[in-house]
C-alpha positions in Angstrom: -1.4 0.9 -10.0 -1.6 3.1 -6.9 -4.6 5.5 -6.6 -2.0 8.3 -6.1 -0.8 7.5 -9.7 -4.1 8.4 -11.3 -4.3 11.7 -13.3 -5.9 14.7 -11.7 -5.7 18.5 -11.7 -4.8 18.7 -8.0 -1.3 17.2 -7.7 -2.2 13.5 -6.9 -4.6 10.8 -7.9 -7.8 10.7 -5.9 -11.0 8.8 -5.4 -12.7 11.0 -8.0 -13.6 10.8 -11.7 -10.2 9.4 -12.8 -10.6 6.4 -10.5 -14.0 5.6 -12.0 -12.6 6.1 -15.5 -9.8 3.7 -14.7 -12.4 1.1 -13.7 -14.0 1.6 -17.0 -10.7 1.2 -18.7 -10.1 -2.1 -16.9 -13.5 -3.3 -18.1 -12.7 -2.2 -21.7 -9.4 -4.2 -21.5 -11.3 -7.3 -20.3 -9.5 -7.2 -16.9 -11.0 -8.4 -13.6 -8.7 -7.0 -10.9 -7.2 -3.7 -9.8 -4.4 -4.1 -7.3 -3.6 -0.9 -5.4 -1.0 0.2 -2.9 -1.9 0.8 0.7 -4.3 3.7 1.2 -3.4 4.7 4.7 -2.2 8.3 5.6 1.5 8.8 5.1 4.1 10.8 6.9 7.8 11.5 6.4 9.1 9.8 3.2 5.5 9.5 1.9 5.6 5.7 1.9 2.2 4.0 1.9 4.0 1.2 3.8 4.8 3.6 6.7 1.3 4.6 7.6 0.2 6.9 10.5 -2.8 4.5 11.1 -3.7 0.9 10.4 -7.4 2.0 10.0 -7.5 5.5 8.6 -7.6 6.5 4.9 -5.2 9.0 3.3 -6.8 12.5 3.2 -4.7 13.2 0.1 -7.0 10.8 -1.8 -10.2 12.7 -1.0 -11.4 14.1 -4.3 -11.8 17.9 -4.2 -14.3 18.0 -7.1 -16.6 15.8 -5.1 -16.5 18.3 -2.3 -17.5 21.0 -4.8 -20.5 18.8 -5.8 -21.3 18.4 -2.1 -21.4 22.2 -1.7 -18.4 22.3 0.6 -16.0 24.0 -1.7 -16.0 26.3 -4.7 -13.9 25.5 -7.8 -12.3 28.9 -7.7 -11.1 28.2 -4.2 -9.4 24.9 -5.2 -7.8 26.6 -8.2 -6.4 29.4 -6.1 -3.8 26.9 -4.8 -0.7 25.6 -6.5 -0.9 21.9 -7.0 2.4 21.4 -8.9 3.4 21.8 -12.5 4.2 18.2 -13.5 1.2 16.0 -14.2 3.4 12.9 -14.0 5.0 13.6 -10.6 3.5 14.0 -7.1 4.9 17.0 -5.2 4.4 15.8 -1.7 5.9 18.9 -0.1 3.4 21.1 -2.0 0.5 18.8 -1.0 1.5 18.9 2.7 1.3 22.7 2.6 -1.9 23.1 0.6 -4.1 20.0 0.8 -5.1 20.4 4.5 -5.8 24.1 4.0 -8.4 23.4 1.4 -9.9 20.5 3.3 -10.3 22.8 6.3 -12.3 25.2 4.2 -14.6 22.3 3.4 -14.8 21.3 7.0 -15.9 24.9 8.0 -19.0 24.4 5.9 -19.7 20.9 7.0 -22.5 20.2 9.5 -21.0 17.9 12.2 -24.4 17.3 13.6 -25.3 15.4 10.4 -26.7 12.0 11.4 -24.5 10.0 9.0 -21.4 11.7 10.4 -22.4 11.0 14.0 -23.0 7.4 13.0 -19.6 7.2 11.4 -18.1 8.5 14.6 -19.9 5.9 16.7 -19.2 3.0 14.4 -15.5 3.7 14.2 -14.8 5.0 17.7 -12.4 2.1 18.5 -9.8 3.7 16.2 -11.1 7.0 15.1 -10.9 8.8 18.5 -7.3 7.9 19.0 -6.3 8.7 15.4 -8.1 12.1 15.4 -6.5 13.1 18.7 -3.1 11.9 17.5 -3.3 14.0 14.4 -4.6 17.1 16.3 -1.8 16.9 18.9 0.7 16.3 16.1 -0.5 19.5 14.5 -0.1 21.4 17.7 3.4 20.0 18.2 4.5 21.2 14.7 4.3 17.6 13.4 7.0 16.3 15.7 6.9 12.6 16.3 5.0 11.5 19.4 8.2 10.6 21.3 9.0 14.3 21.4 5.7 15.4 22.8 5.1 16.8 26.3 5.4 13.8 28.7 1.7 13.8 29.8 0.2 13.4 26.4 3.1 11.4 25.1 2.4 8.8 27.9 -1.4 9.3 27.6 -2.1 10.1 31.2 -5.9 10.5 31.9 -5.4 14.1 32.8 -3.5 15.0 29.6 -6.0 13.1 27.4 -8.9 15.0 28.9 -7.0 18.3 28.6 -6.0 17.9 25.0 -9.4 16.4 23.9 -11.0 19.6 25.1 -8.3 22.0 23.9 -8.2 20.6 20.4 -11.9 19.8 20.0 -12.3 21.5 16.6 -9.1 20.0 15.2 -10.2 16.5 16.3 -13.5 17.0 14.5 -11.6 18.1 11.4 -9.6 14.9 11.3 -12.8 12.9 11.8 -14.4 14.8 9.0 -11.5 13.8 6.7 -12.0 10.2 7.5 -15.8 10.5 7.0 -15.3 11.9 3.5 -12.6 9.4 2.6 -14.7 6.4 3.5 -17.8 7.9 1.8 -15.9 8.4 -1.4 -14.2 5.0 -1.1 -17.5 3.2 -0.7 -18.9 4.7 -3.9 -15.7 3.7 -5.9 -15.7 0.2 -4.5 -19.4 -0.3 -5.3 -18.9 1.0 -8.8 -16.0 -1.3 -9.5 -17.8 -4.3 -8.2 -20.9 -3.6 -10.2 -18.7 -3.5 -13.3 -17.1 -6.8 -12.5 -13.8 -5.4 -11.2 -12.5 -6.6 -7.8 -10.0 -4.5 -5.8 -6.9 -6.1 -4.3 -5.8 -4.1 -1.3 -2.4 -4.2 0.2 -1.8 -4.4 4.0 1.7 -3.5 5.3 2.8 -6.0 7.8 4.3 -3.4 10.1 3.2 -0.1 11.5 5.3 3.1 11.5 6.8 4.1 14.8 5.2 7.5 14.6 1.7 6.2 14.3 -1.5 6.5 16.2 -1.5 2.7 16.8 1.9 2.7 18.5 1.1 5.8 20.5 -2.3 4.5 21.6 -1.3 1.0 22.5 2.5 0.5 23.1 1.9 -2.9 24.7 1.4 -4.4 21.2 5.0 -3.6 20.4 8.4 -4.5 21.8 9.4 -1.1 23.2 11.3 0.2 26.2 9.4 1.6 29.1 9.9 5.1 27.8 8.7 4.1 24.3 12.1 3.9 22.6 13.2 1.1 20.4 16.0 -1.4 20.9 15.4 -3.3 17.7 13.6 -2.4 14.5 12.1 -4.4 11.6 14.0 -4.9 8.3 15.4 -7.5 5.9 18.8 -8.8 5.0 20.2 -8.4 1.5 17.9 -9.9 -1.1 16.6 -9.5 -4.7 15.0 -6.2 -3.8 18.0 -4.6 -2.0 21.7 -5.7 -2.3 22.5 -4.1 1.1 19.4 -5.1 2.9 16.7 -2.8 4.3 16.3 -1.1 7.6 12.7 -0.1 7.8 12.7 1.3 11.3 9.3 -0.1 12.2 8.7 -1.3 15.8 8.5 -5.0 16.2 5.3 -6.6 17.5 5.1 -8.2 20.9 3.6 -11.4 19.5 3.5 -13.0 23.0 1.3 -10.2 24.3 -0.8 -10.3 21.1 -1.4 -14.1 21.5 -2.4 -13.6 25.1 -5.1 -11.2 23.9 -6.2 -13.5 21.1 -4.6 -11.3 18.4 -7.5 -8.8 18.9 -5.7 -5.9 17.2 -5.0 -8.1 14.1 -8.5 -9.4 14.2 -9.9 -5.9 14.0 -7.4 -4.8 11.4 -8.3 -7.7 9.0 -12.0 -7.2 9.6 -11.7 -3.5 8.6 -9.7 -4.3 5.5 -12.0 -7.1 4.5 -14.8 -4.5 4.4 -12.6 -2.2 2.2 -11.4 -4.8 -0.4 -12.4 -7.9 -2.3 -9.0 -9.4 -1.9 -6.3 -8.6 0.7 -2.6 -8.9 0.0 -0.4 -9.4 3.1 2.8 -7.5 2.4 6.0 -9.2 3.6 4.2 -12.4 4.5 7.4 -14.0 5.6 7.3 -11.8 8.7 4.4 -13.9 10.0 6.6 -17.0 9.9 9.9 -15.4 10.9 10.9 -11.8 11.1 14.2 -10.0 10.9 15.3 -7.5 13.5 18.2 -5.0 13.5 19.5 -3.2 16.5 18.2 0.4 16.5 21.6 2.0 16.4 23.0 -0.4 13.8 23.4 0.8 10.2 24.5 -2.5 8.7 21.4 -4.6 7.9 23.6 -7.8 7.9 24.0 -7.5 11.7 20.4 -8.4 12.4 18.8 -11.7 13.5 15.9 -13.9 12.6 13.1 -14.5 15.1 10.2 -17.0 15.1 6.9 -15.5 14.2 3.4 -16.6 15.3 2.8 -18.5 12.1 -0.5 -20.4 11.8 -1.8 -19.0 15.1 -2.0 -15.6 13.4 -3.0 -16.7 9.9 -6.0 -18.6 11.5 -7.1 -15.3 13.0 -6.7 -13.6 9.7 -8.6 -16.2 7.8 -11.5 -16.1 10.3 -11.6 -12.3 10.3 -11.5 -12.0 6.5 -14.7 -13.8 6.0 -15.5 -14.0 2.3 -12.6 -11.7 1.5 -9.7 -13.7 0.0 -6.1 -13.3 1.0 -2.9 -13.3 -1.1 0.5 -13.7 0.5 3.5 -11.6 -0.6 6.2 -14.2 -0.3 8.5 -13.0 -3.1 12.2 -12.7 -2.5 15.1 -14.8 -1.4 13.5 -16.0 1.8 10.5 -17.6 0.1 11.2 -21.0 1.5 10.4 -19.8 5.0 6.7 -19.3 4.1 6.2 -22.1 1.6 5.2 -24.7 4.2 2.7 -22.5 6.0 1.1 -21.4 2.7 0.7 -25.1 1.7 -1.2 -25.7 5.0 -3.5 -22.7 4.8 -4.0 -22.7 1.0 -3.4 -19.0 0.4 -1.8 -18.1 -3.0 1.8 -16.9 -3.0 3.6 -14.8 -5.5 5.9 -15.3 -8.5 7.9 -12.5 -10.2 8.9 -13.0 -13.8 11.6 -10.3 -13.7 13.6 -12.5 -11.4 13.1 -15.7 -13.5 15.9 -15.2 -16.0 19.2 -15.8 -14.0 20.2 -18.6 -16.3 19.0 -21.3 -13.9 16.4 -23.4 -15.7 15.1 -24.6 -12.3 14.3 -21.0 -11.2 10.9 -21.2 -9.5 9.8 -18.0 -11.1 9.9 -19.6 -14.5 6.4 -20.7 -15.6 7.5 -24.2 -16.6 8.4 -24.7 -12.9 5.1 -23.7 -11.5 3.8 -26.6 -9.5 0.2 -25.3 -9.0 -2.2 -22.7 -10.3 -3.0 -21.2 -6.9 -0.5 -18.4 -7.3 -0.4 -14.7 -8.4 2.2 -13.9 -11.1 3.7 -10.4 -11.6 6.1 -9.1 -14.2 7.4 -6.9 -11.4 6.4 -5.0 -8.2 6.5 -1.5 -6.8 9.8 -2.3 -5.1 11.9 -3.0 -8.2 12.7 -1.7 -11.7 10.2 -1.5 -14.4 10.7 -4.3 -17.0 12.2 -1.9 -19.5 14.5 -0.4 -16.8 15.6 -3.8 -15.4 16.7 -5.3 -18.7 18.0 -2.1 -20.4 21.6 -2.5 -19.3 21.8 -6.2 -19.5 24.3 -7.6 -22.1 23.3 -9.7 -25.0 25.1 -12.6 -23.3 23.1 -12.1 -20.1 19.9 -12.0 -22.1 20.6 -15.1 -24.3 18.5 -17.5 -22.1 15.6 -15.0 -21.9 15.6 -14.5 -25.7 15.5 -18.3 -26.2 12.8 -18.8 -23.6 10.6 -16.0 -24.9 11.4 -16.7 -28.6 12.3 -13.1 -29.2 15.5 -11.3 -30.4 15.6 -7.8 -29.0 15.2 -5.9 -25.8 12.3 -3.9 -27.2 10.3 -7.1 -27.4 10.8 -8.1 -23.7 8.0 -6.1 -22.0 5.2 -7.6 -24.1 6.8 -11.0 -24.2 6.8 -11.1 -20.4 3.2 -9.9 -20.2 2.2 -12.6 -22.7 4.2 -15.2 -20.7 2.4 -14.2 -17.5 -1.1 -14.4 -19.2 -0.3 -17.8 -20.7 0.9 -19.3 -17.4 -1.2 -21.6 -15.2 -1.4 -19.0 -12.5 -4.9 -18.2 -11.4 -4.2 -14.4 -11.2 -1.8 -12.2 -13.2 -1.1 -8.7 -12.2 0.8 -6.3 -14.5 2.1 -2.9 -13.2 0.8 -0.1 -15.3 4.3 1.1 -16.0 5.0 -2.2 -17.8 1.7 -2.0 -19.8 3.0 1.5 -20.9 6.5 0.1 -21.5 8.1 2.8 -19.4 11.7 2.9 -18.1 12.9 3.5 -14.5 11.8 7.2 -14.7 8.5 5.6 -13.8 9.8 3.4 -11.0 7.6 3.6 -7.9 10.1 2.9 -5.1 13.8 2.4 -4.6 14.1 0.5 -1.3 16.2 2.1 1.4 16.0 5.5 -0.1 13.9 8.6 0.8 12.8 11.6 -1.2 12.2 10.4 -4.8 9.8 7.5 -4.2 6.0 7.0 -4.6 5.7 10.0 -7.0 5.0 8.5 -10.4 1.7 9.4 -12.0 0.2 8.2 -15.3 -0.6 10.9 -17.8 -3.9 11.4 -19.6 -4.8 9.4 -22.7 -1.6 7.3 -22.5 -3.0 4.1 -24.0 -3.5 4.1 -27.8 -6.4 2.1 -29.3 -3.8 -0.2 -30.9 -2.4 -0.9 -27.4 -5.8 -1.5 -25.9 -6.7 -3.9 -28.7 -3.6 -6.0 -28.0 -4.4 -6.3 -24.3 -8.0 -7.3 -25.0 -6.7 -9.9 -27.4 -4.3 -11.6 -25.1 -6.9 -11.5 -22.3 -9.3 -13.4 -24.6 -6.7 -15.7 -26.1 -5.6 -16.9 -22.6 -9.1 -16.8 -21.1 -8.2 -14.3 -18.5 
């Protein structure tokens, strides 16, 4: 479950009390992992997989009640803003208008000479300075993408960098303050989870958003034209997640340049995430092996081409940089064969998705009787597809005949719990169940519809949604299958 999906009074889930309560819930349910979505700052479309920074945290996740306890805000100030009327839906437009206003009130009362803040600045200067300047300039430019900025700052001439750094000094400090508070609150949550026996699985998007501090600050890492424009963008051909394919629009890495520089950017990125999480999930792992590019002006995702990725050269760097933090590879989808050989060599667990197991083929590799090893992570579904209830709702009885026989059930209503039980009883080392499937929700609770913008990443869980009977069932199957 995404942190943004937690309940709160302020329009979106945060790193506050509800997050600590969710850890307590996981302990009560005899769970051991909490997998979250990426926690980077988002931009247009609100996707956590299109982040403004590879290193920054999302200011939306900063808990406002904690700022009250810190003496930086008053409760009456927070409640003077409209945070949305629907507790089960994130209103991102509303957040964009109001969240930064209230955070700036907190910043005005914050002592930037505080030793811990100065140390945070110093320890994170390799990314924080560029990120804070990027956000400050973006604000001055009415949030236009960096490609539309004035040429000097767009191209980072020394004169422009000096001019804007001085001109936007207070704004830069504000964005650094937001990161200071985010990391401070994250540290407390992570420590609490770990002391209670819960490990956090963090998600790393493979690609960066074009309109990001990373692309603006170091274009040489990406295959861009001299003026910074794109000829090709990242995406995927038609697969189980999208029948028409997906055009993500992300810039493609210049892996030759990265290799010449010992993959330093990736090394730093993994090191940073290894400090944030107990386990790292590499999203779209196939892109490390081979990656799909689509001409920038092309709308048809079928007219792209496959390119060879860095493969083990990059995974070796990731492995070394992760230290004791373990790594999971997201290799789900139709192109799974492209990453199987590399995973076998490096020993990282891949993924299986039970929702895609029941196509009538008894040899389907997502069916548990076909699992060849236990070094895998099994999901009922992911953020990119229907909920279990939604996926099977419109299937005919004929289409469901094999599933009914396999699960020894006789109705659609039994499918969600039967799939959860099937996952728990499998040989997979780790099983992850989306909260929507625990709650048996339909597609009204779907997190993302690939290749669409506007209605995604909004779902939030309500308060007191798990009955004691439901909790008892989850505890029971966790104990029965020694999870």
